[in-house]
ZANU-890553 format. One record per residue (C-alpha): x, y, z. Coordinates in nm, 3 decimals, padded with zeros to 5 digits. Example, Ala and Ser with C-alpha at 12.3 -4.5 7.8 and 13.67 -1.06 7.14 Angstrom:
<pts>
PT       u       v       w
PT  01.230 -00.450  00.780
PT  01.367 -00.106  00.714
</pts>
This chain:
<pts>
PT       u       v       w
PT  00.706 -03.305  01.167
PT  00.563 -03.270  01.519
PT  00.228 -03.125  01.616
PT  00.384 -02.801  01.742
PT  00.553 -02.744  01.407
PT  00.219 -02.766  01.229
PT  00.040 -02.523  01.458
PT -00.155 -02.254  01.277
PT -00.011 -01.904  01.320
PT -00.196 -01.597  01.190
PT -00.014 -01.288  01.066
PT -00.189 -00.964  00.977
PT -00.048 -00.819  00.657
PT  00.182 -01.103  00.551
PT  00.198 -00.944  00.204
PT  00.324 -00.617  00.354
PT  00.646 -00.516  00.528
PT  00.701 -00.656  00.878
PT  00.426 -00.915  00.836
PT  00.605 -01.063  00.535
PT  00.923 -01.120  00.736
PT  00.730 -01.272  01.026
PT  00.549 -01.509  00.788
PT  00.875 -01.605  00.622
PT  01.029 -01.704  00.956
PT  00.721 -01.899  01.057
PT  00.724 -02.094  00.731
PT  01.093 -02.170  00.782
PT  00.998 -02.321  01.119
PT  00.739 -02.541  00.952
PT  00.432 -02.358  01.085
PT  00.106 -02.333  00.899
PT  00.046 -01.966  00.825
PT -00.271 -01.771  00.748
PT -00.275 -01.400  00.679
PT -00.554 -01.153  00.747
PT -00.534 -00.879  00.487
PT -00.724 -00.586  00.346
PT -00.633 -00.706 -00.004
PT -00.719 -01.076 -00.023
PT -00.699 -01.070 -00.404
PT -00.340 -00.945 -00.404
PT -00.084 -01.181 -00.552
PT  00.088 -01.364 -00.268
PT  00.468 -01.355 -00.245
PT  00.439 -01.697 -00.080
PT  00.228 -01.869 -00.345
PT  00.001 -02.126 -00.180
PT  00.218 -02.158  00.129
PT  00.014 -01.892  00.313
PT -00.365 -01.912  00.340
PT -00.558 -01.587  00.302
PT -00.864 -01.435  00.473
PT -01.000 -01.078  00.472
PT -00.983 -00.861  00.783
PT -01.365 -00.859  00.824
PT -01.346 -00.608  01.110
PT -01.715 -00.525  01.061
PT -01.819 -00.892  01.089
PT -01.714 -01.022  01.435
PT -01.843 -01.374  01.370
PT -01.649 -01.408  01.048
PT -01.338 -01.253  01.203
PT -01.345 -01.496  01.496
PT -01.404 -01.785  01.255
PT -01.090 -01.686  01.062
PT -00.888 -01.710  01.383
PT -01.038 -02.033  01.515
PT -00.775 -02.302  01.558
PT -00.485 -02.055  01.559
PT -00.220 -02.083  01.829
PT -00.068 -01.737  01.784
PT -00.177 -01.408  01.627
PT  00.093 -01.163  01.515
PT -00.066 -00.821  01.476
PT  00.104 -00.555  01.266
PT -00.216 -00.374  01.158
PT -00.227  00.005  01.200
PT -00.252  00.329  00.999
PT  00.022  00.589  00.970
PT -00.210  00.890  00.944
PT -00.574  00.983  00.889
PT -00.662  00.972  00.520
PT -00.990  00.923  00.340
PT -01.186  00.660  00.530
PT -00.886  00.562  00.742
PT -00.825  00.716  01.084
PT -00.656  00.640  01.413
PT -00.999  00.605  01.574
PT -01.103  00.346  01.318
PT -00.772  00.163  01.356
PT -00.825  00.147  01.734
PT -01.177  00.007  01.687
PT -01.057 -00.244  01.428
PT -00.774 -00.364  01.649
PT -01.008 -00.389  01.946
PT -01.234 -00.610  01.733
PT -00.932 -00.822  01.638
PT -00.834 -00.875  02.004
PT -01.193 -00.966  02.093
PT -01.211 -01.214  01.805
PT -00.880 -01.370  01.911
PT -01.008 -01.423  02.264
PT -01.338 -01.569  02.144
PT -01.160 -01.796  01.896
PT -00.937 -01.936  02.169
PT -00.608 -01.800  02.031
PT -00.340 -01.894  02.282
PT -00.113 -01.593  02.239
PT -00.097 -01.251  02.071
PT  00.223 -01.077  01.961
PT  00.131 -00.714  01.902
PT  00.344 -00.448  01.733
PT  00.315 -00.110  01.906
PT  00.553  00.192  01.916
PT  00.826  00.320  02.146
PT  00.711  00.549  02.427
PT  00.332  00.526  02.383
PT  00.118  00.722  02.627
PT -00.255  00.773  02.665
PT -00.169  01.131  02.762
PT  00.041  01.191  02.450
PT -00.040  01.499  02.240
PT  00.004  01.274  01.936
PT -00.288  01.059  01.824
PT -00.058  00.786  01.691
PT  00.107  00.734  02.030
PT -00.223  00.770  02.219
PT -00.390  00.505  02.007
PT -00.101  00.265  02.050
PT -00.105  00.313  02.428
PT -00.479  00.254  02.446
PT -00.447 -00.072  02.255
PT -00.164 -00.189  02.478
PT -00.392 -00.144  02.779
PT -00.678 -00.322  02.605
PT -00.456 -00.619  02.522
PT -00.328 -00.640  02.879
PT -00.686 -00.636  03.008
PT -00.807 -00.895  02.754
PT -00.677 -01.191  02.951
PT -00.499 -01.333  02.644
PT -00.132 -01.427  02.684
PT  00.071 -01.168  02.495
PT  00.393 -00.991  02.411
PT  00.390 -00.626  02.308
PT  00.680 -00.518  02.086
PT  00.766 -00.148  02.066
PT  00.972 -00.064  01.756
PT  01.089  00.290  01.684
PT  01.178  00.299  01.313
PT  01.187 -00.021  01.108
PT  01.427 -00.040  00.813
PT  01.476 -00.289  00.534
PT  01.446 -00.324  00.157
PT  01.075 -00.232  00.159
PT  01.074  00.047  00.418
PT  00.953  00.398  00.346
PT  01.134  00.648  00.574
PT  01.497  00.547  00.516
PT  01.434  00.477  00.148
PT  01.270  00.812  00.085
PT  01.541  01.009  00.265
PT  01.784  00.835  00.029
PT  01.557  00.916 -00.266
PT  01.560  01.286 -00.172
PT  01.937  01.314 -00.123
PT  01.996  01.138 -00.455
PT  01.793  01.407 -00.635
PT  01.837  01.732 -00.444
PT  02.154  01.913 -00.330
PT  01.990  02.025 -00.006
PT  01.783  01.874  00.274
PT  01.554  02.068  00.509
PT  01.584  01.944  00.868
PT  01.313  02.062  01.111
PT  01.452  02.214  01.430
PT  01.805  02.145  01.548
PT  01.815  01.792  01.405
PT  01.954  01.643  01.728
PT  01.644  01.443  01.823
PT  01.711  01.074  01.806
PT  01.597  00.764  01.619
PT  01.689  00.404  01.702
PT  01.612  00.193  01.394
PT  01.565 -00.184  01.399
PT  01.613 -00.411  01.098
PT  01.286 -00.566  00.985
PT  01.411 -00.924  01.008
PT  01.544 -00.862  01.360
PT  01.194 -00.746  01.453
PT  01.045 -01.056  01.288
PT  01.287 -01.282  01.475
PT  01.187 -01.116  01.803
PT  00.817 -01.155  01.720
PT  00.842 -01.524  01.634
PT  01.058 -01.600  01.939
PT  00.798 -01.440  02.165
PT  00.515 -01.622  01.992
PT  00.631 -01.944  02.156
PT  00.643 -01.792  02.505
PT  00.380 -01.792  02.775
PT  00.456 -01.494  02.999
PT  00.308 -01.151  02.934
PT  00.580 -00.904  02.841
PT  00.649 -00.567  02.683
PT  00.975 -00.516  02.494
PT  01.126 -00.221  02.311
PT  01.225 -00.347  01.966
PT  01.525 -00.129  01.883
PT  01.858 -00.167  01.711
PT  02.212 -00.112  01.840
PT  02.261  00.238  01.695
PT  02.104  00.574  01.786
PT  02.125  00.863  01.542
PT  02.032  01.226  01.562
PT  01.806  01.302  01.266
PT  02.059  01.527  01.096
PT  02.327  01.263  01.159
PT  02.101  01.003  00.997
PT  02.050  01.218  00.687
PT  02.428  01.265  00.658
PT  02.488  00.890  00.696
PT  02.235  00.806  00.425
PT  02.378  01.069  00.189
PT  02.731  00.943  00.245
PT  02.623  00.583  00.194
PT  02.476  00.655 -00.149
PT  02.769  00.873 -00.250
PT  02.599  01.211 -00.234
PT  02.693  01.539 -00.071
PT  02.397  01.732  00.063
PT  02.367  02.069  00.232
PT  02.144  02.070  00.539
PT  01.918  02.365  00.617
PT  01.755  02.397  00.957
PT  01.397  02.517  00.926
PT  01.095  02.553  01.152
PT  00.851  02.263  01.179
PT  00.595  02.465  00.987
PT  00.835  02.533  00.702
PT  00.942  02.169  00.695
PT  00.578  02.064  00.666
PT  00.516  02.315  00.386
PT  00.815  02.177  00.194
PT  00.701  01.818  00.237
PT  00.357  01.916  00.107
PT  00.516  02.061 -00.207
PT  00.718  01.743 -00.253
PT  00.405  01.539 -00.182
PT  00.222  01.709 -00.468
PT  00.510  01.626 -00.700
PT  00.512  01.256 -00.610
PT  00.141  01.212 -00.535
PT  00.192  01.115 -00.173
PT  00.188  01.234  00.188
PT  00.559  01.257  00.266
PT  00.527  01.359  00.633
PT  00.237  01.499  00.831
PT  00.279  01.790  01.071
PT  00.207  01.555  01.362
PT  00.480  01.319  01.240
PT  00.728  01.607  01.228
PT  00.635  01.718  01.580
PT  00.648  01.358  01.707
PT  00.989  01.308  01.550
PT  01.121  01.623  01.718
PT  00.981  01.508  02.055
PT  01.246  01.236  02.071
PT  01.000  00.949  02.111
PT  01.173  00.714  01.867
PT  01.453  00.609  02.102
PT  01.462  00.369  02.396
PT  01.640  00.361  02.730
PT  01.636 -00.020  02.724
PT  01.908 -00.249  02.593
PT  01.895 -00.307  02.215
PT  01.696 -00.612  02.108
PT  01.811 -00.605  01.744
PT  02.165 -00.670  01.627
PT  02.177 -00.541  01.267
PT  02.343 -00.201  01.235
PT  02.175  00.044  00.998
PT  02.517  00.184  00.903
PT  02.629 -00.164  00.788
PT  02.301 -00.228  00.607
PT  02.324  00.102  00.419
PT  02.675  00.021  00.300
PT  02.562 -00.322  00.180
PT  02.253 -00.179  00.003
PT  02.391  00.152 -00.123
PT  02.333  00.060 -00.486
PT  01.957  00.015 -00.444
PT  01.830  00.219 -00.149
PT  01.646  00.530 -00.261
PT  01.649  00.444 -00.632
PT  01.270  00.460 -00.639
PT  01.031  00.664 -00.430
PT  00.817  00.454 -00.193
PT  00.461  00.590 -00.179
PT  00.266  00.547  00.144
PT -00.064  00.626 -00.027
PT -00.006  00.382 -00.312
PT  00.106  00.107 -00.079
PT -00.141  00.136  00.206
PT -00.424  00.383  00.154
PT -00.545  00.319 -00.200
PT -00.694 -00.009 -00.088
PT -00.956 -00.116  00.167
PT -00.923 -00.187  00.540
PT -00.610  00.000  00.638
PT -00.262 -00.137  00.641
PT -00.013 -00.353  00.817
PT  00.324 -00.212  00.919
</pts>
């Protein structure tokens, strides 16, 4: 195998969701893969194929040492909401430290996962933080691609799975507002394919990572219910009422189902793109193919990402 094939590529969170699919594609290409993770003792789904190092955000020397010799860094690290010791502010600082370490370690290229429609003027901290980090990466001088997914779906996702979990168990579904605000989901392996393809590039670029279908939220709930063979009655409620209901459900399942900011951000229509789709897998087709399993078990955000150190990877 040639030298390029044995290049070292670093993936944050290769034991998680999107990072796992990126690592899988890199291994299939014959790359050497190292993951930075907040849970270095976690059992690896890749066995010994993927090397492991801790995030070490508070130790710049160690962090840079972990990245030394790497050709490409694929960054999926972020937090979904403030909880315990995790916050958007801390995630911004940690990611800034990661970019600095990559530059000091001589990493050739960074592929960074952001969000659709980020803005430093956004009323939503999630979108503000993502926009700030995009600017920092552009100003870092490191060759990069920024990928902007809206909603990512796949066997391990949380949002689509938990909507299916709810409609399997309840005869009604509370939709905040009019339910017409859109989402443009991308399949996780389509996102991984896009990330790996851009890892071998050299030009700086920013791409919306979105699938070929756009759904209104109420339309999405109806599609998921139909796919799993359930009939559900939709109630339109205020954002405040929707949040109160999700808090009740959260107490039942021991999780944060949706935050108020997530509900408001969803209703703001920020999870759609005006660009051409970059993913090809249709959520409607995927739901039909996976109807027997999607939503069978509740997927807990707290259990997966917050009851462990050093944040999460998307």
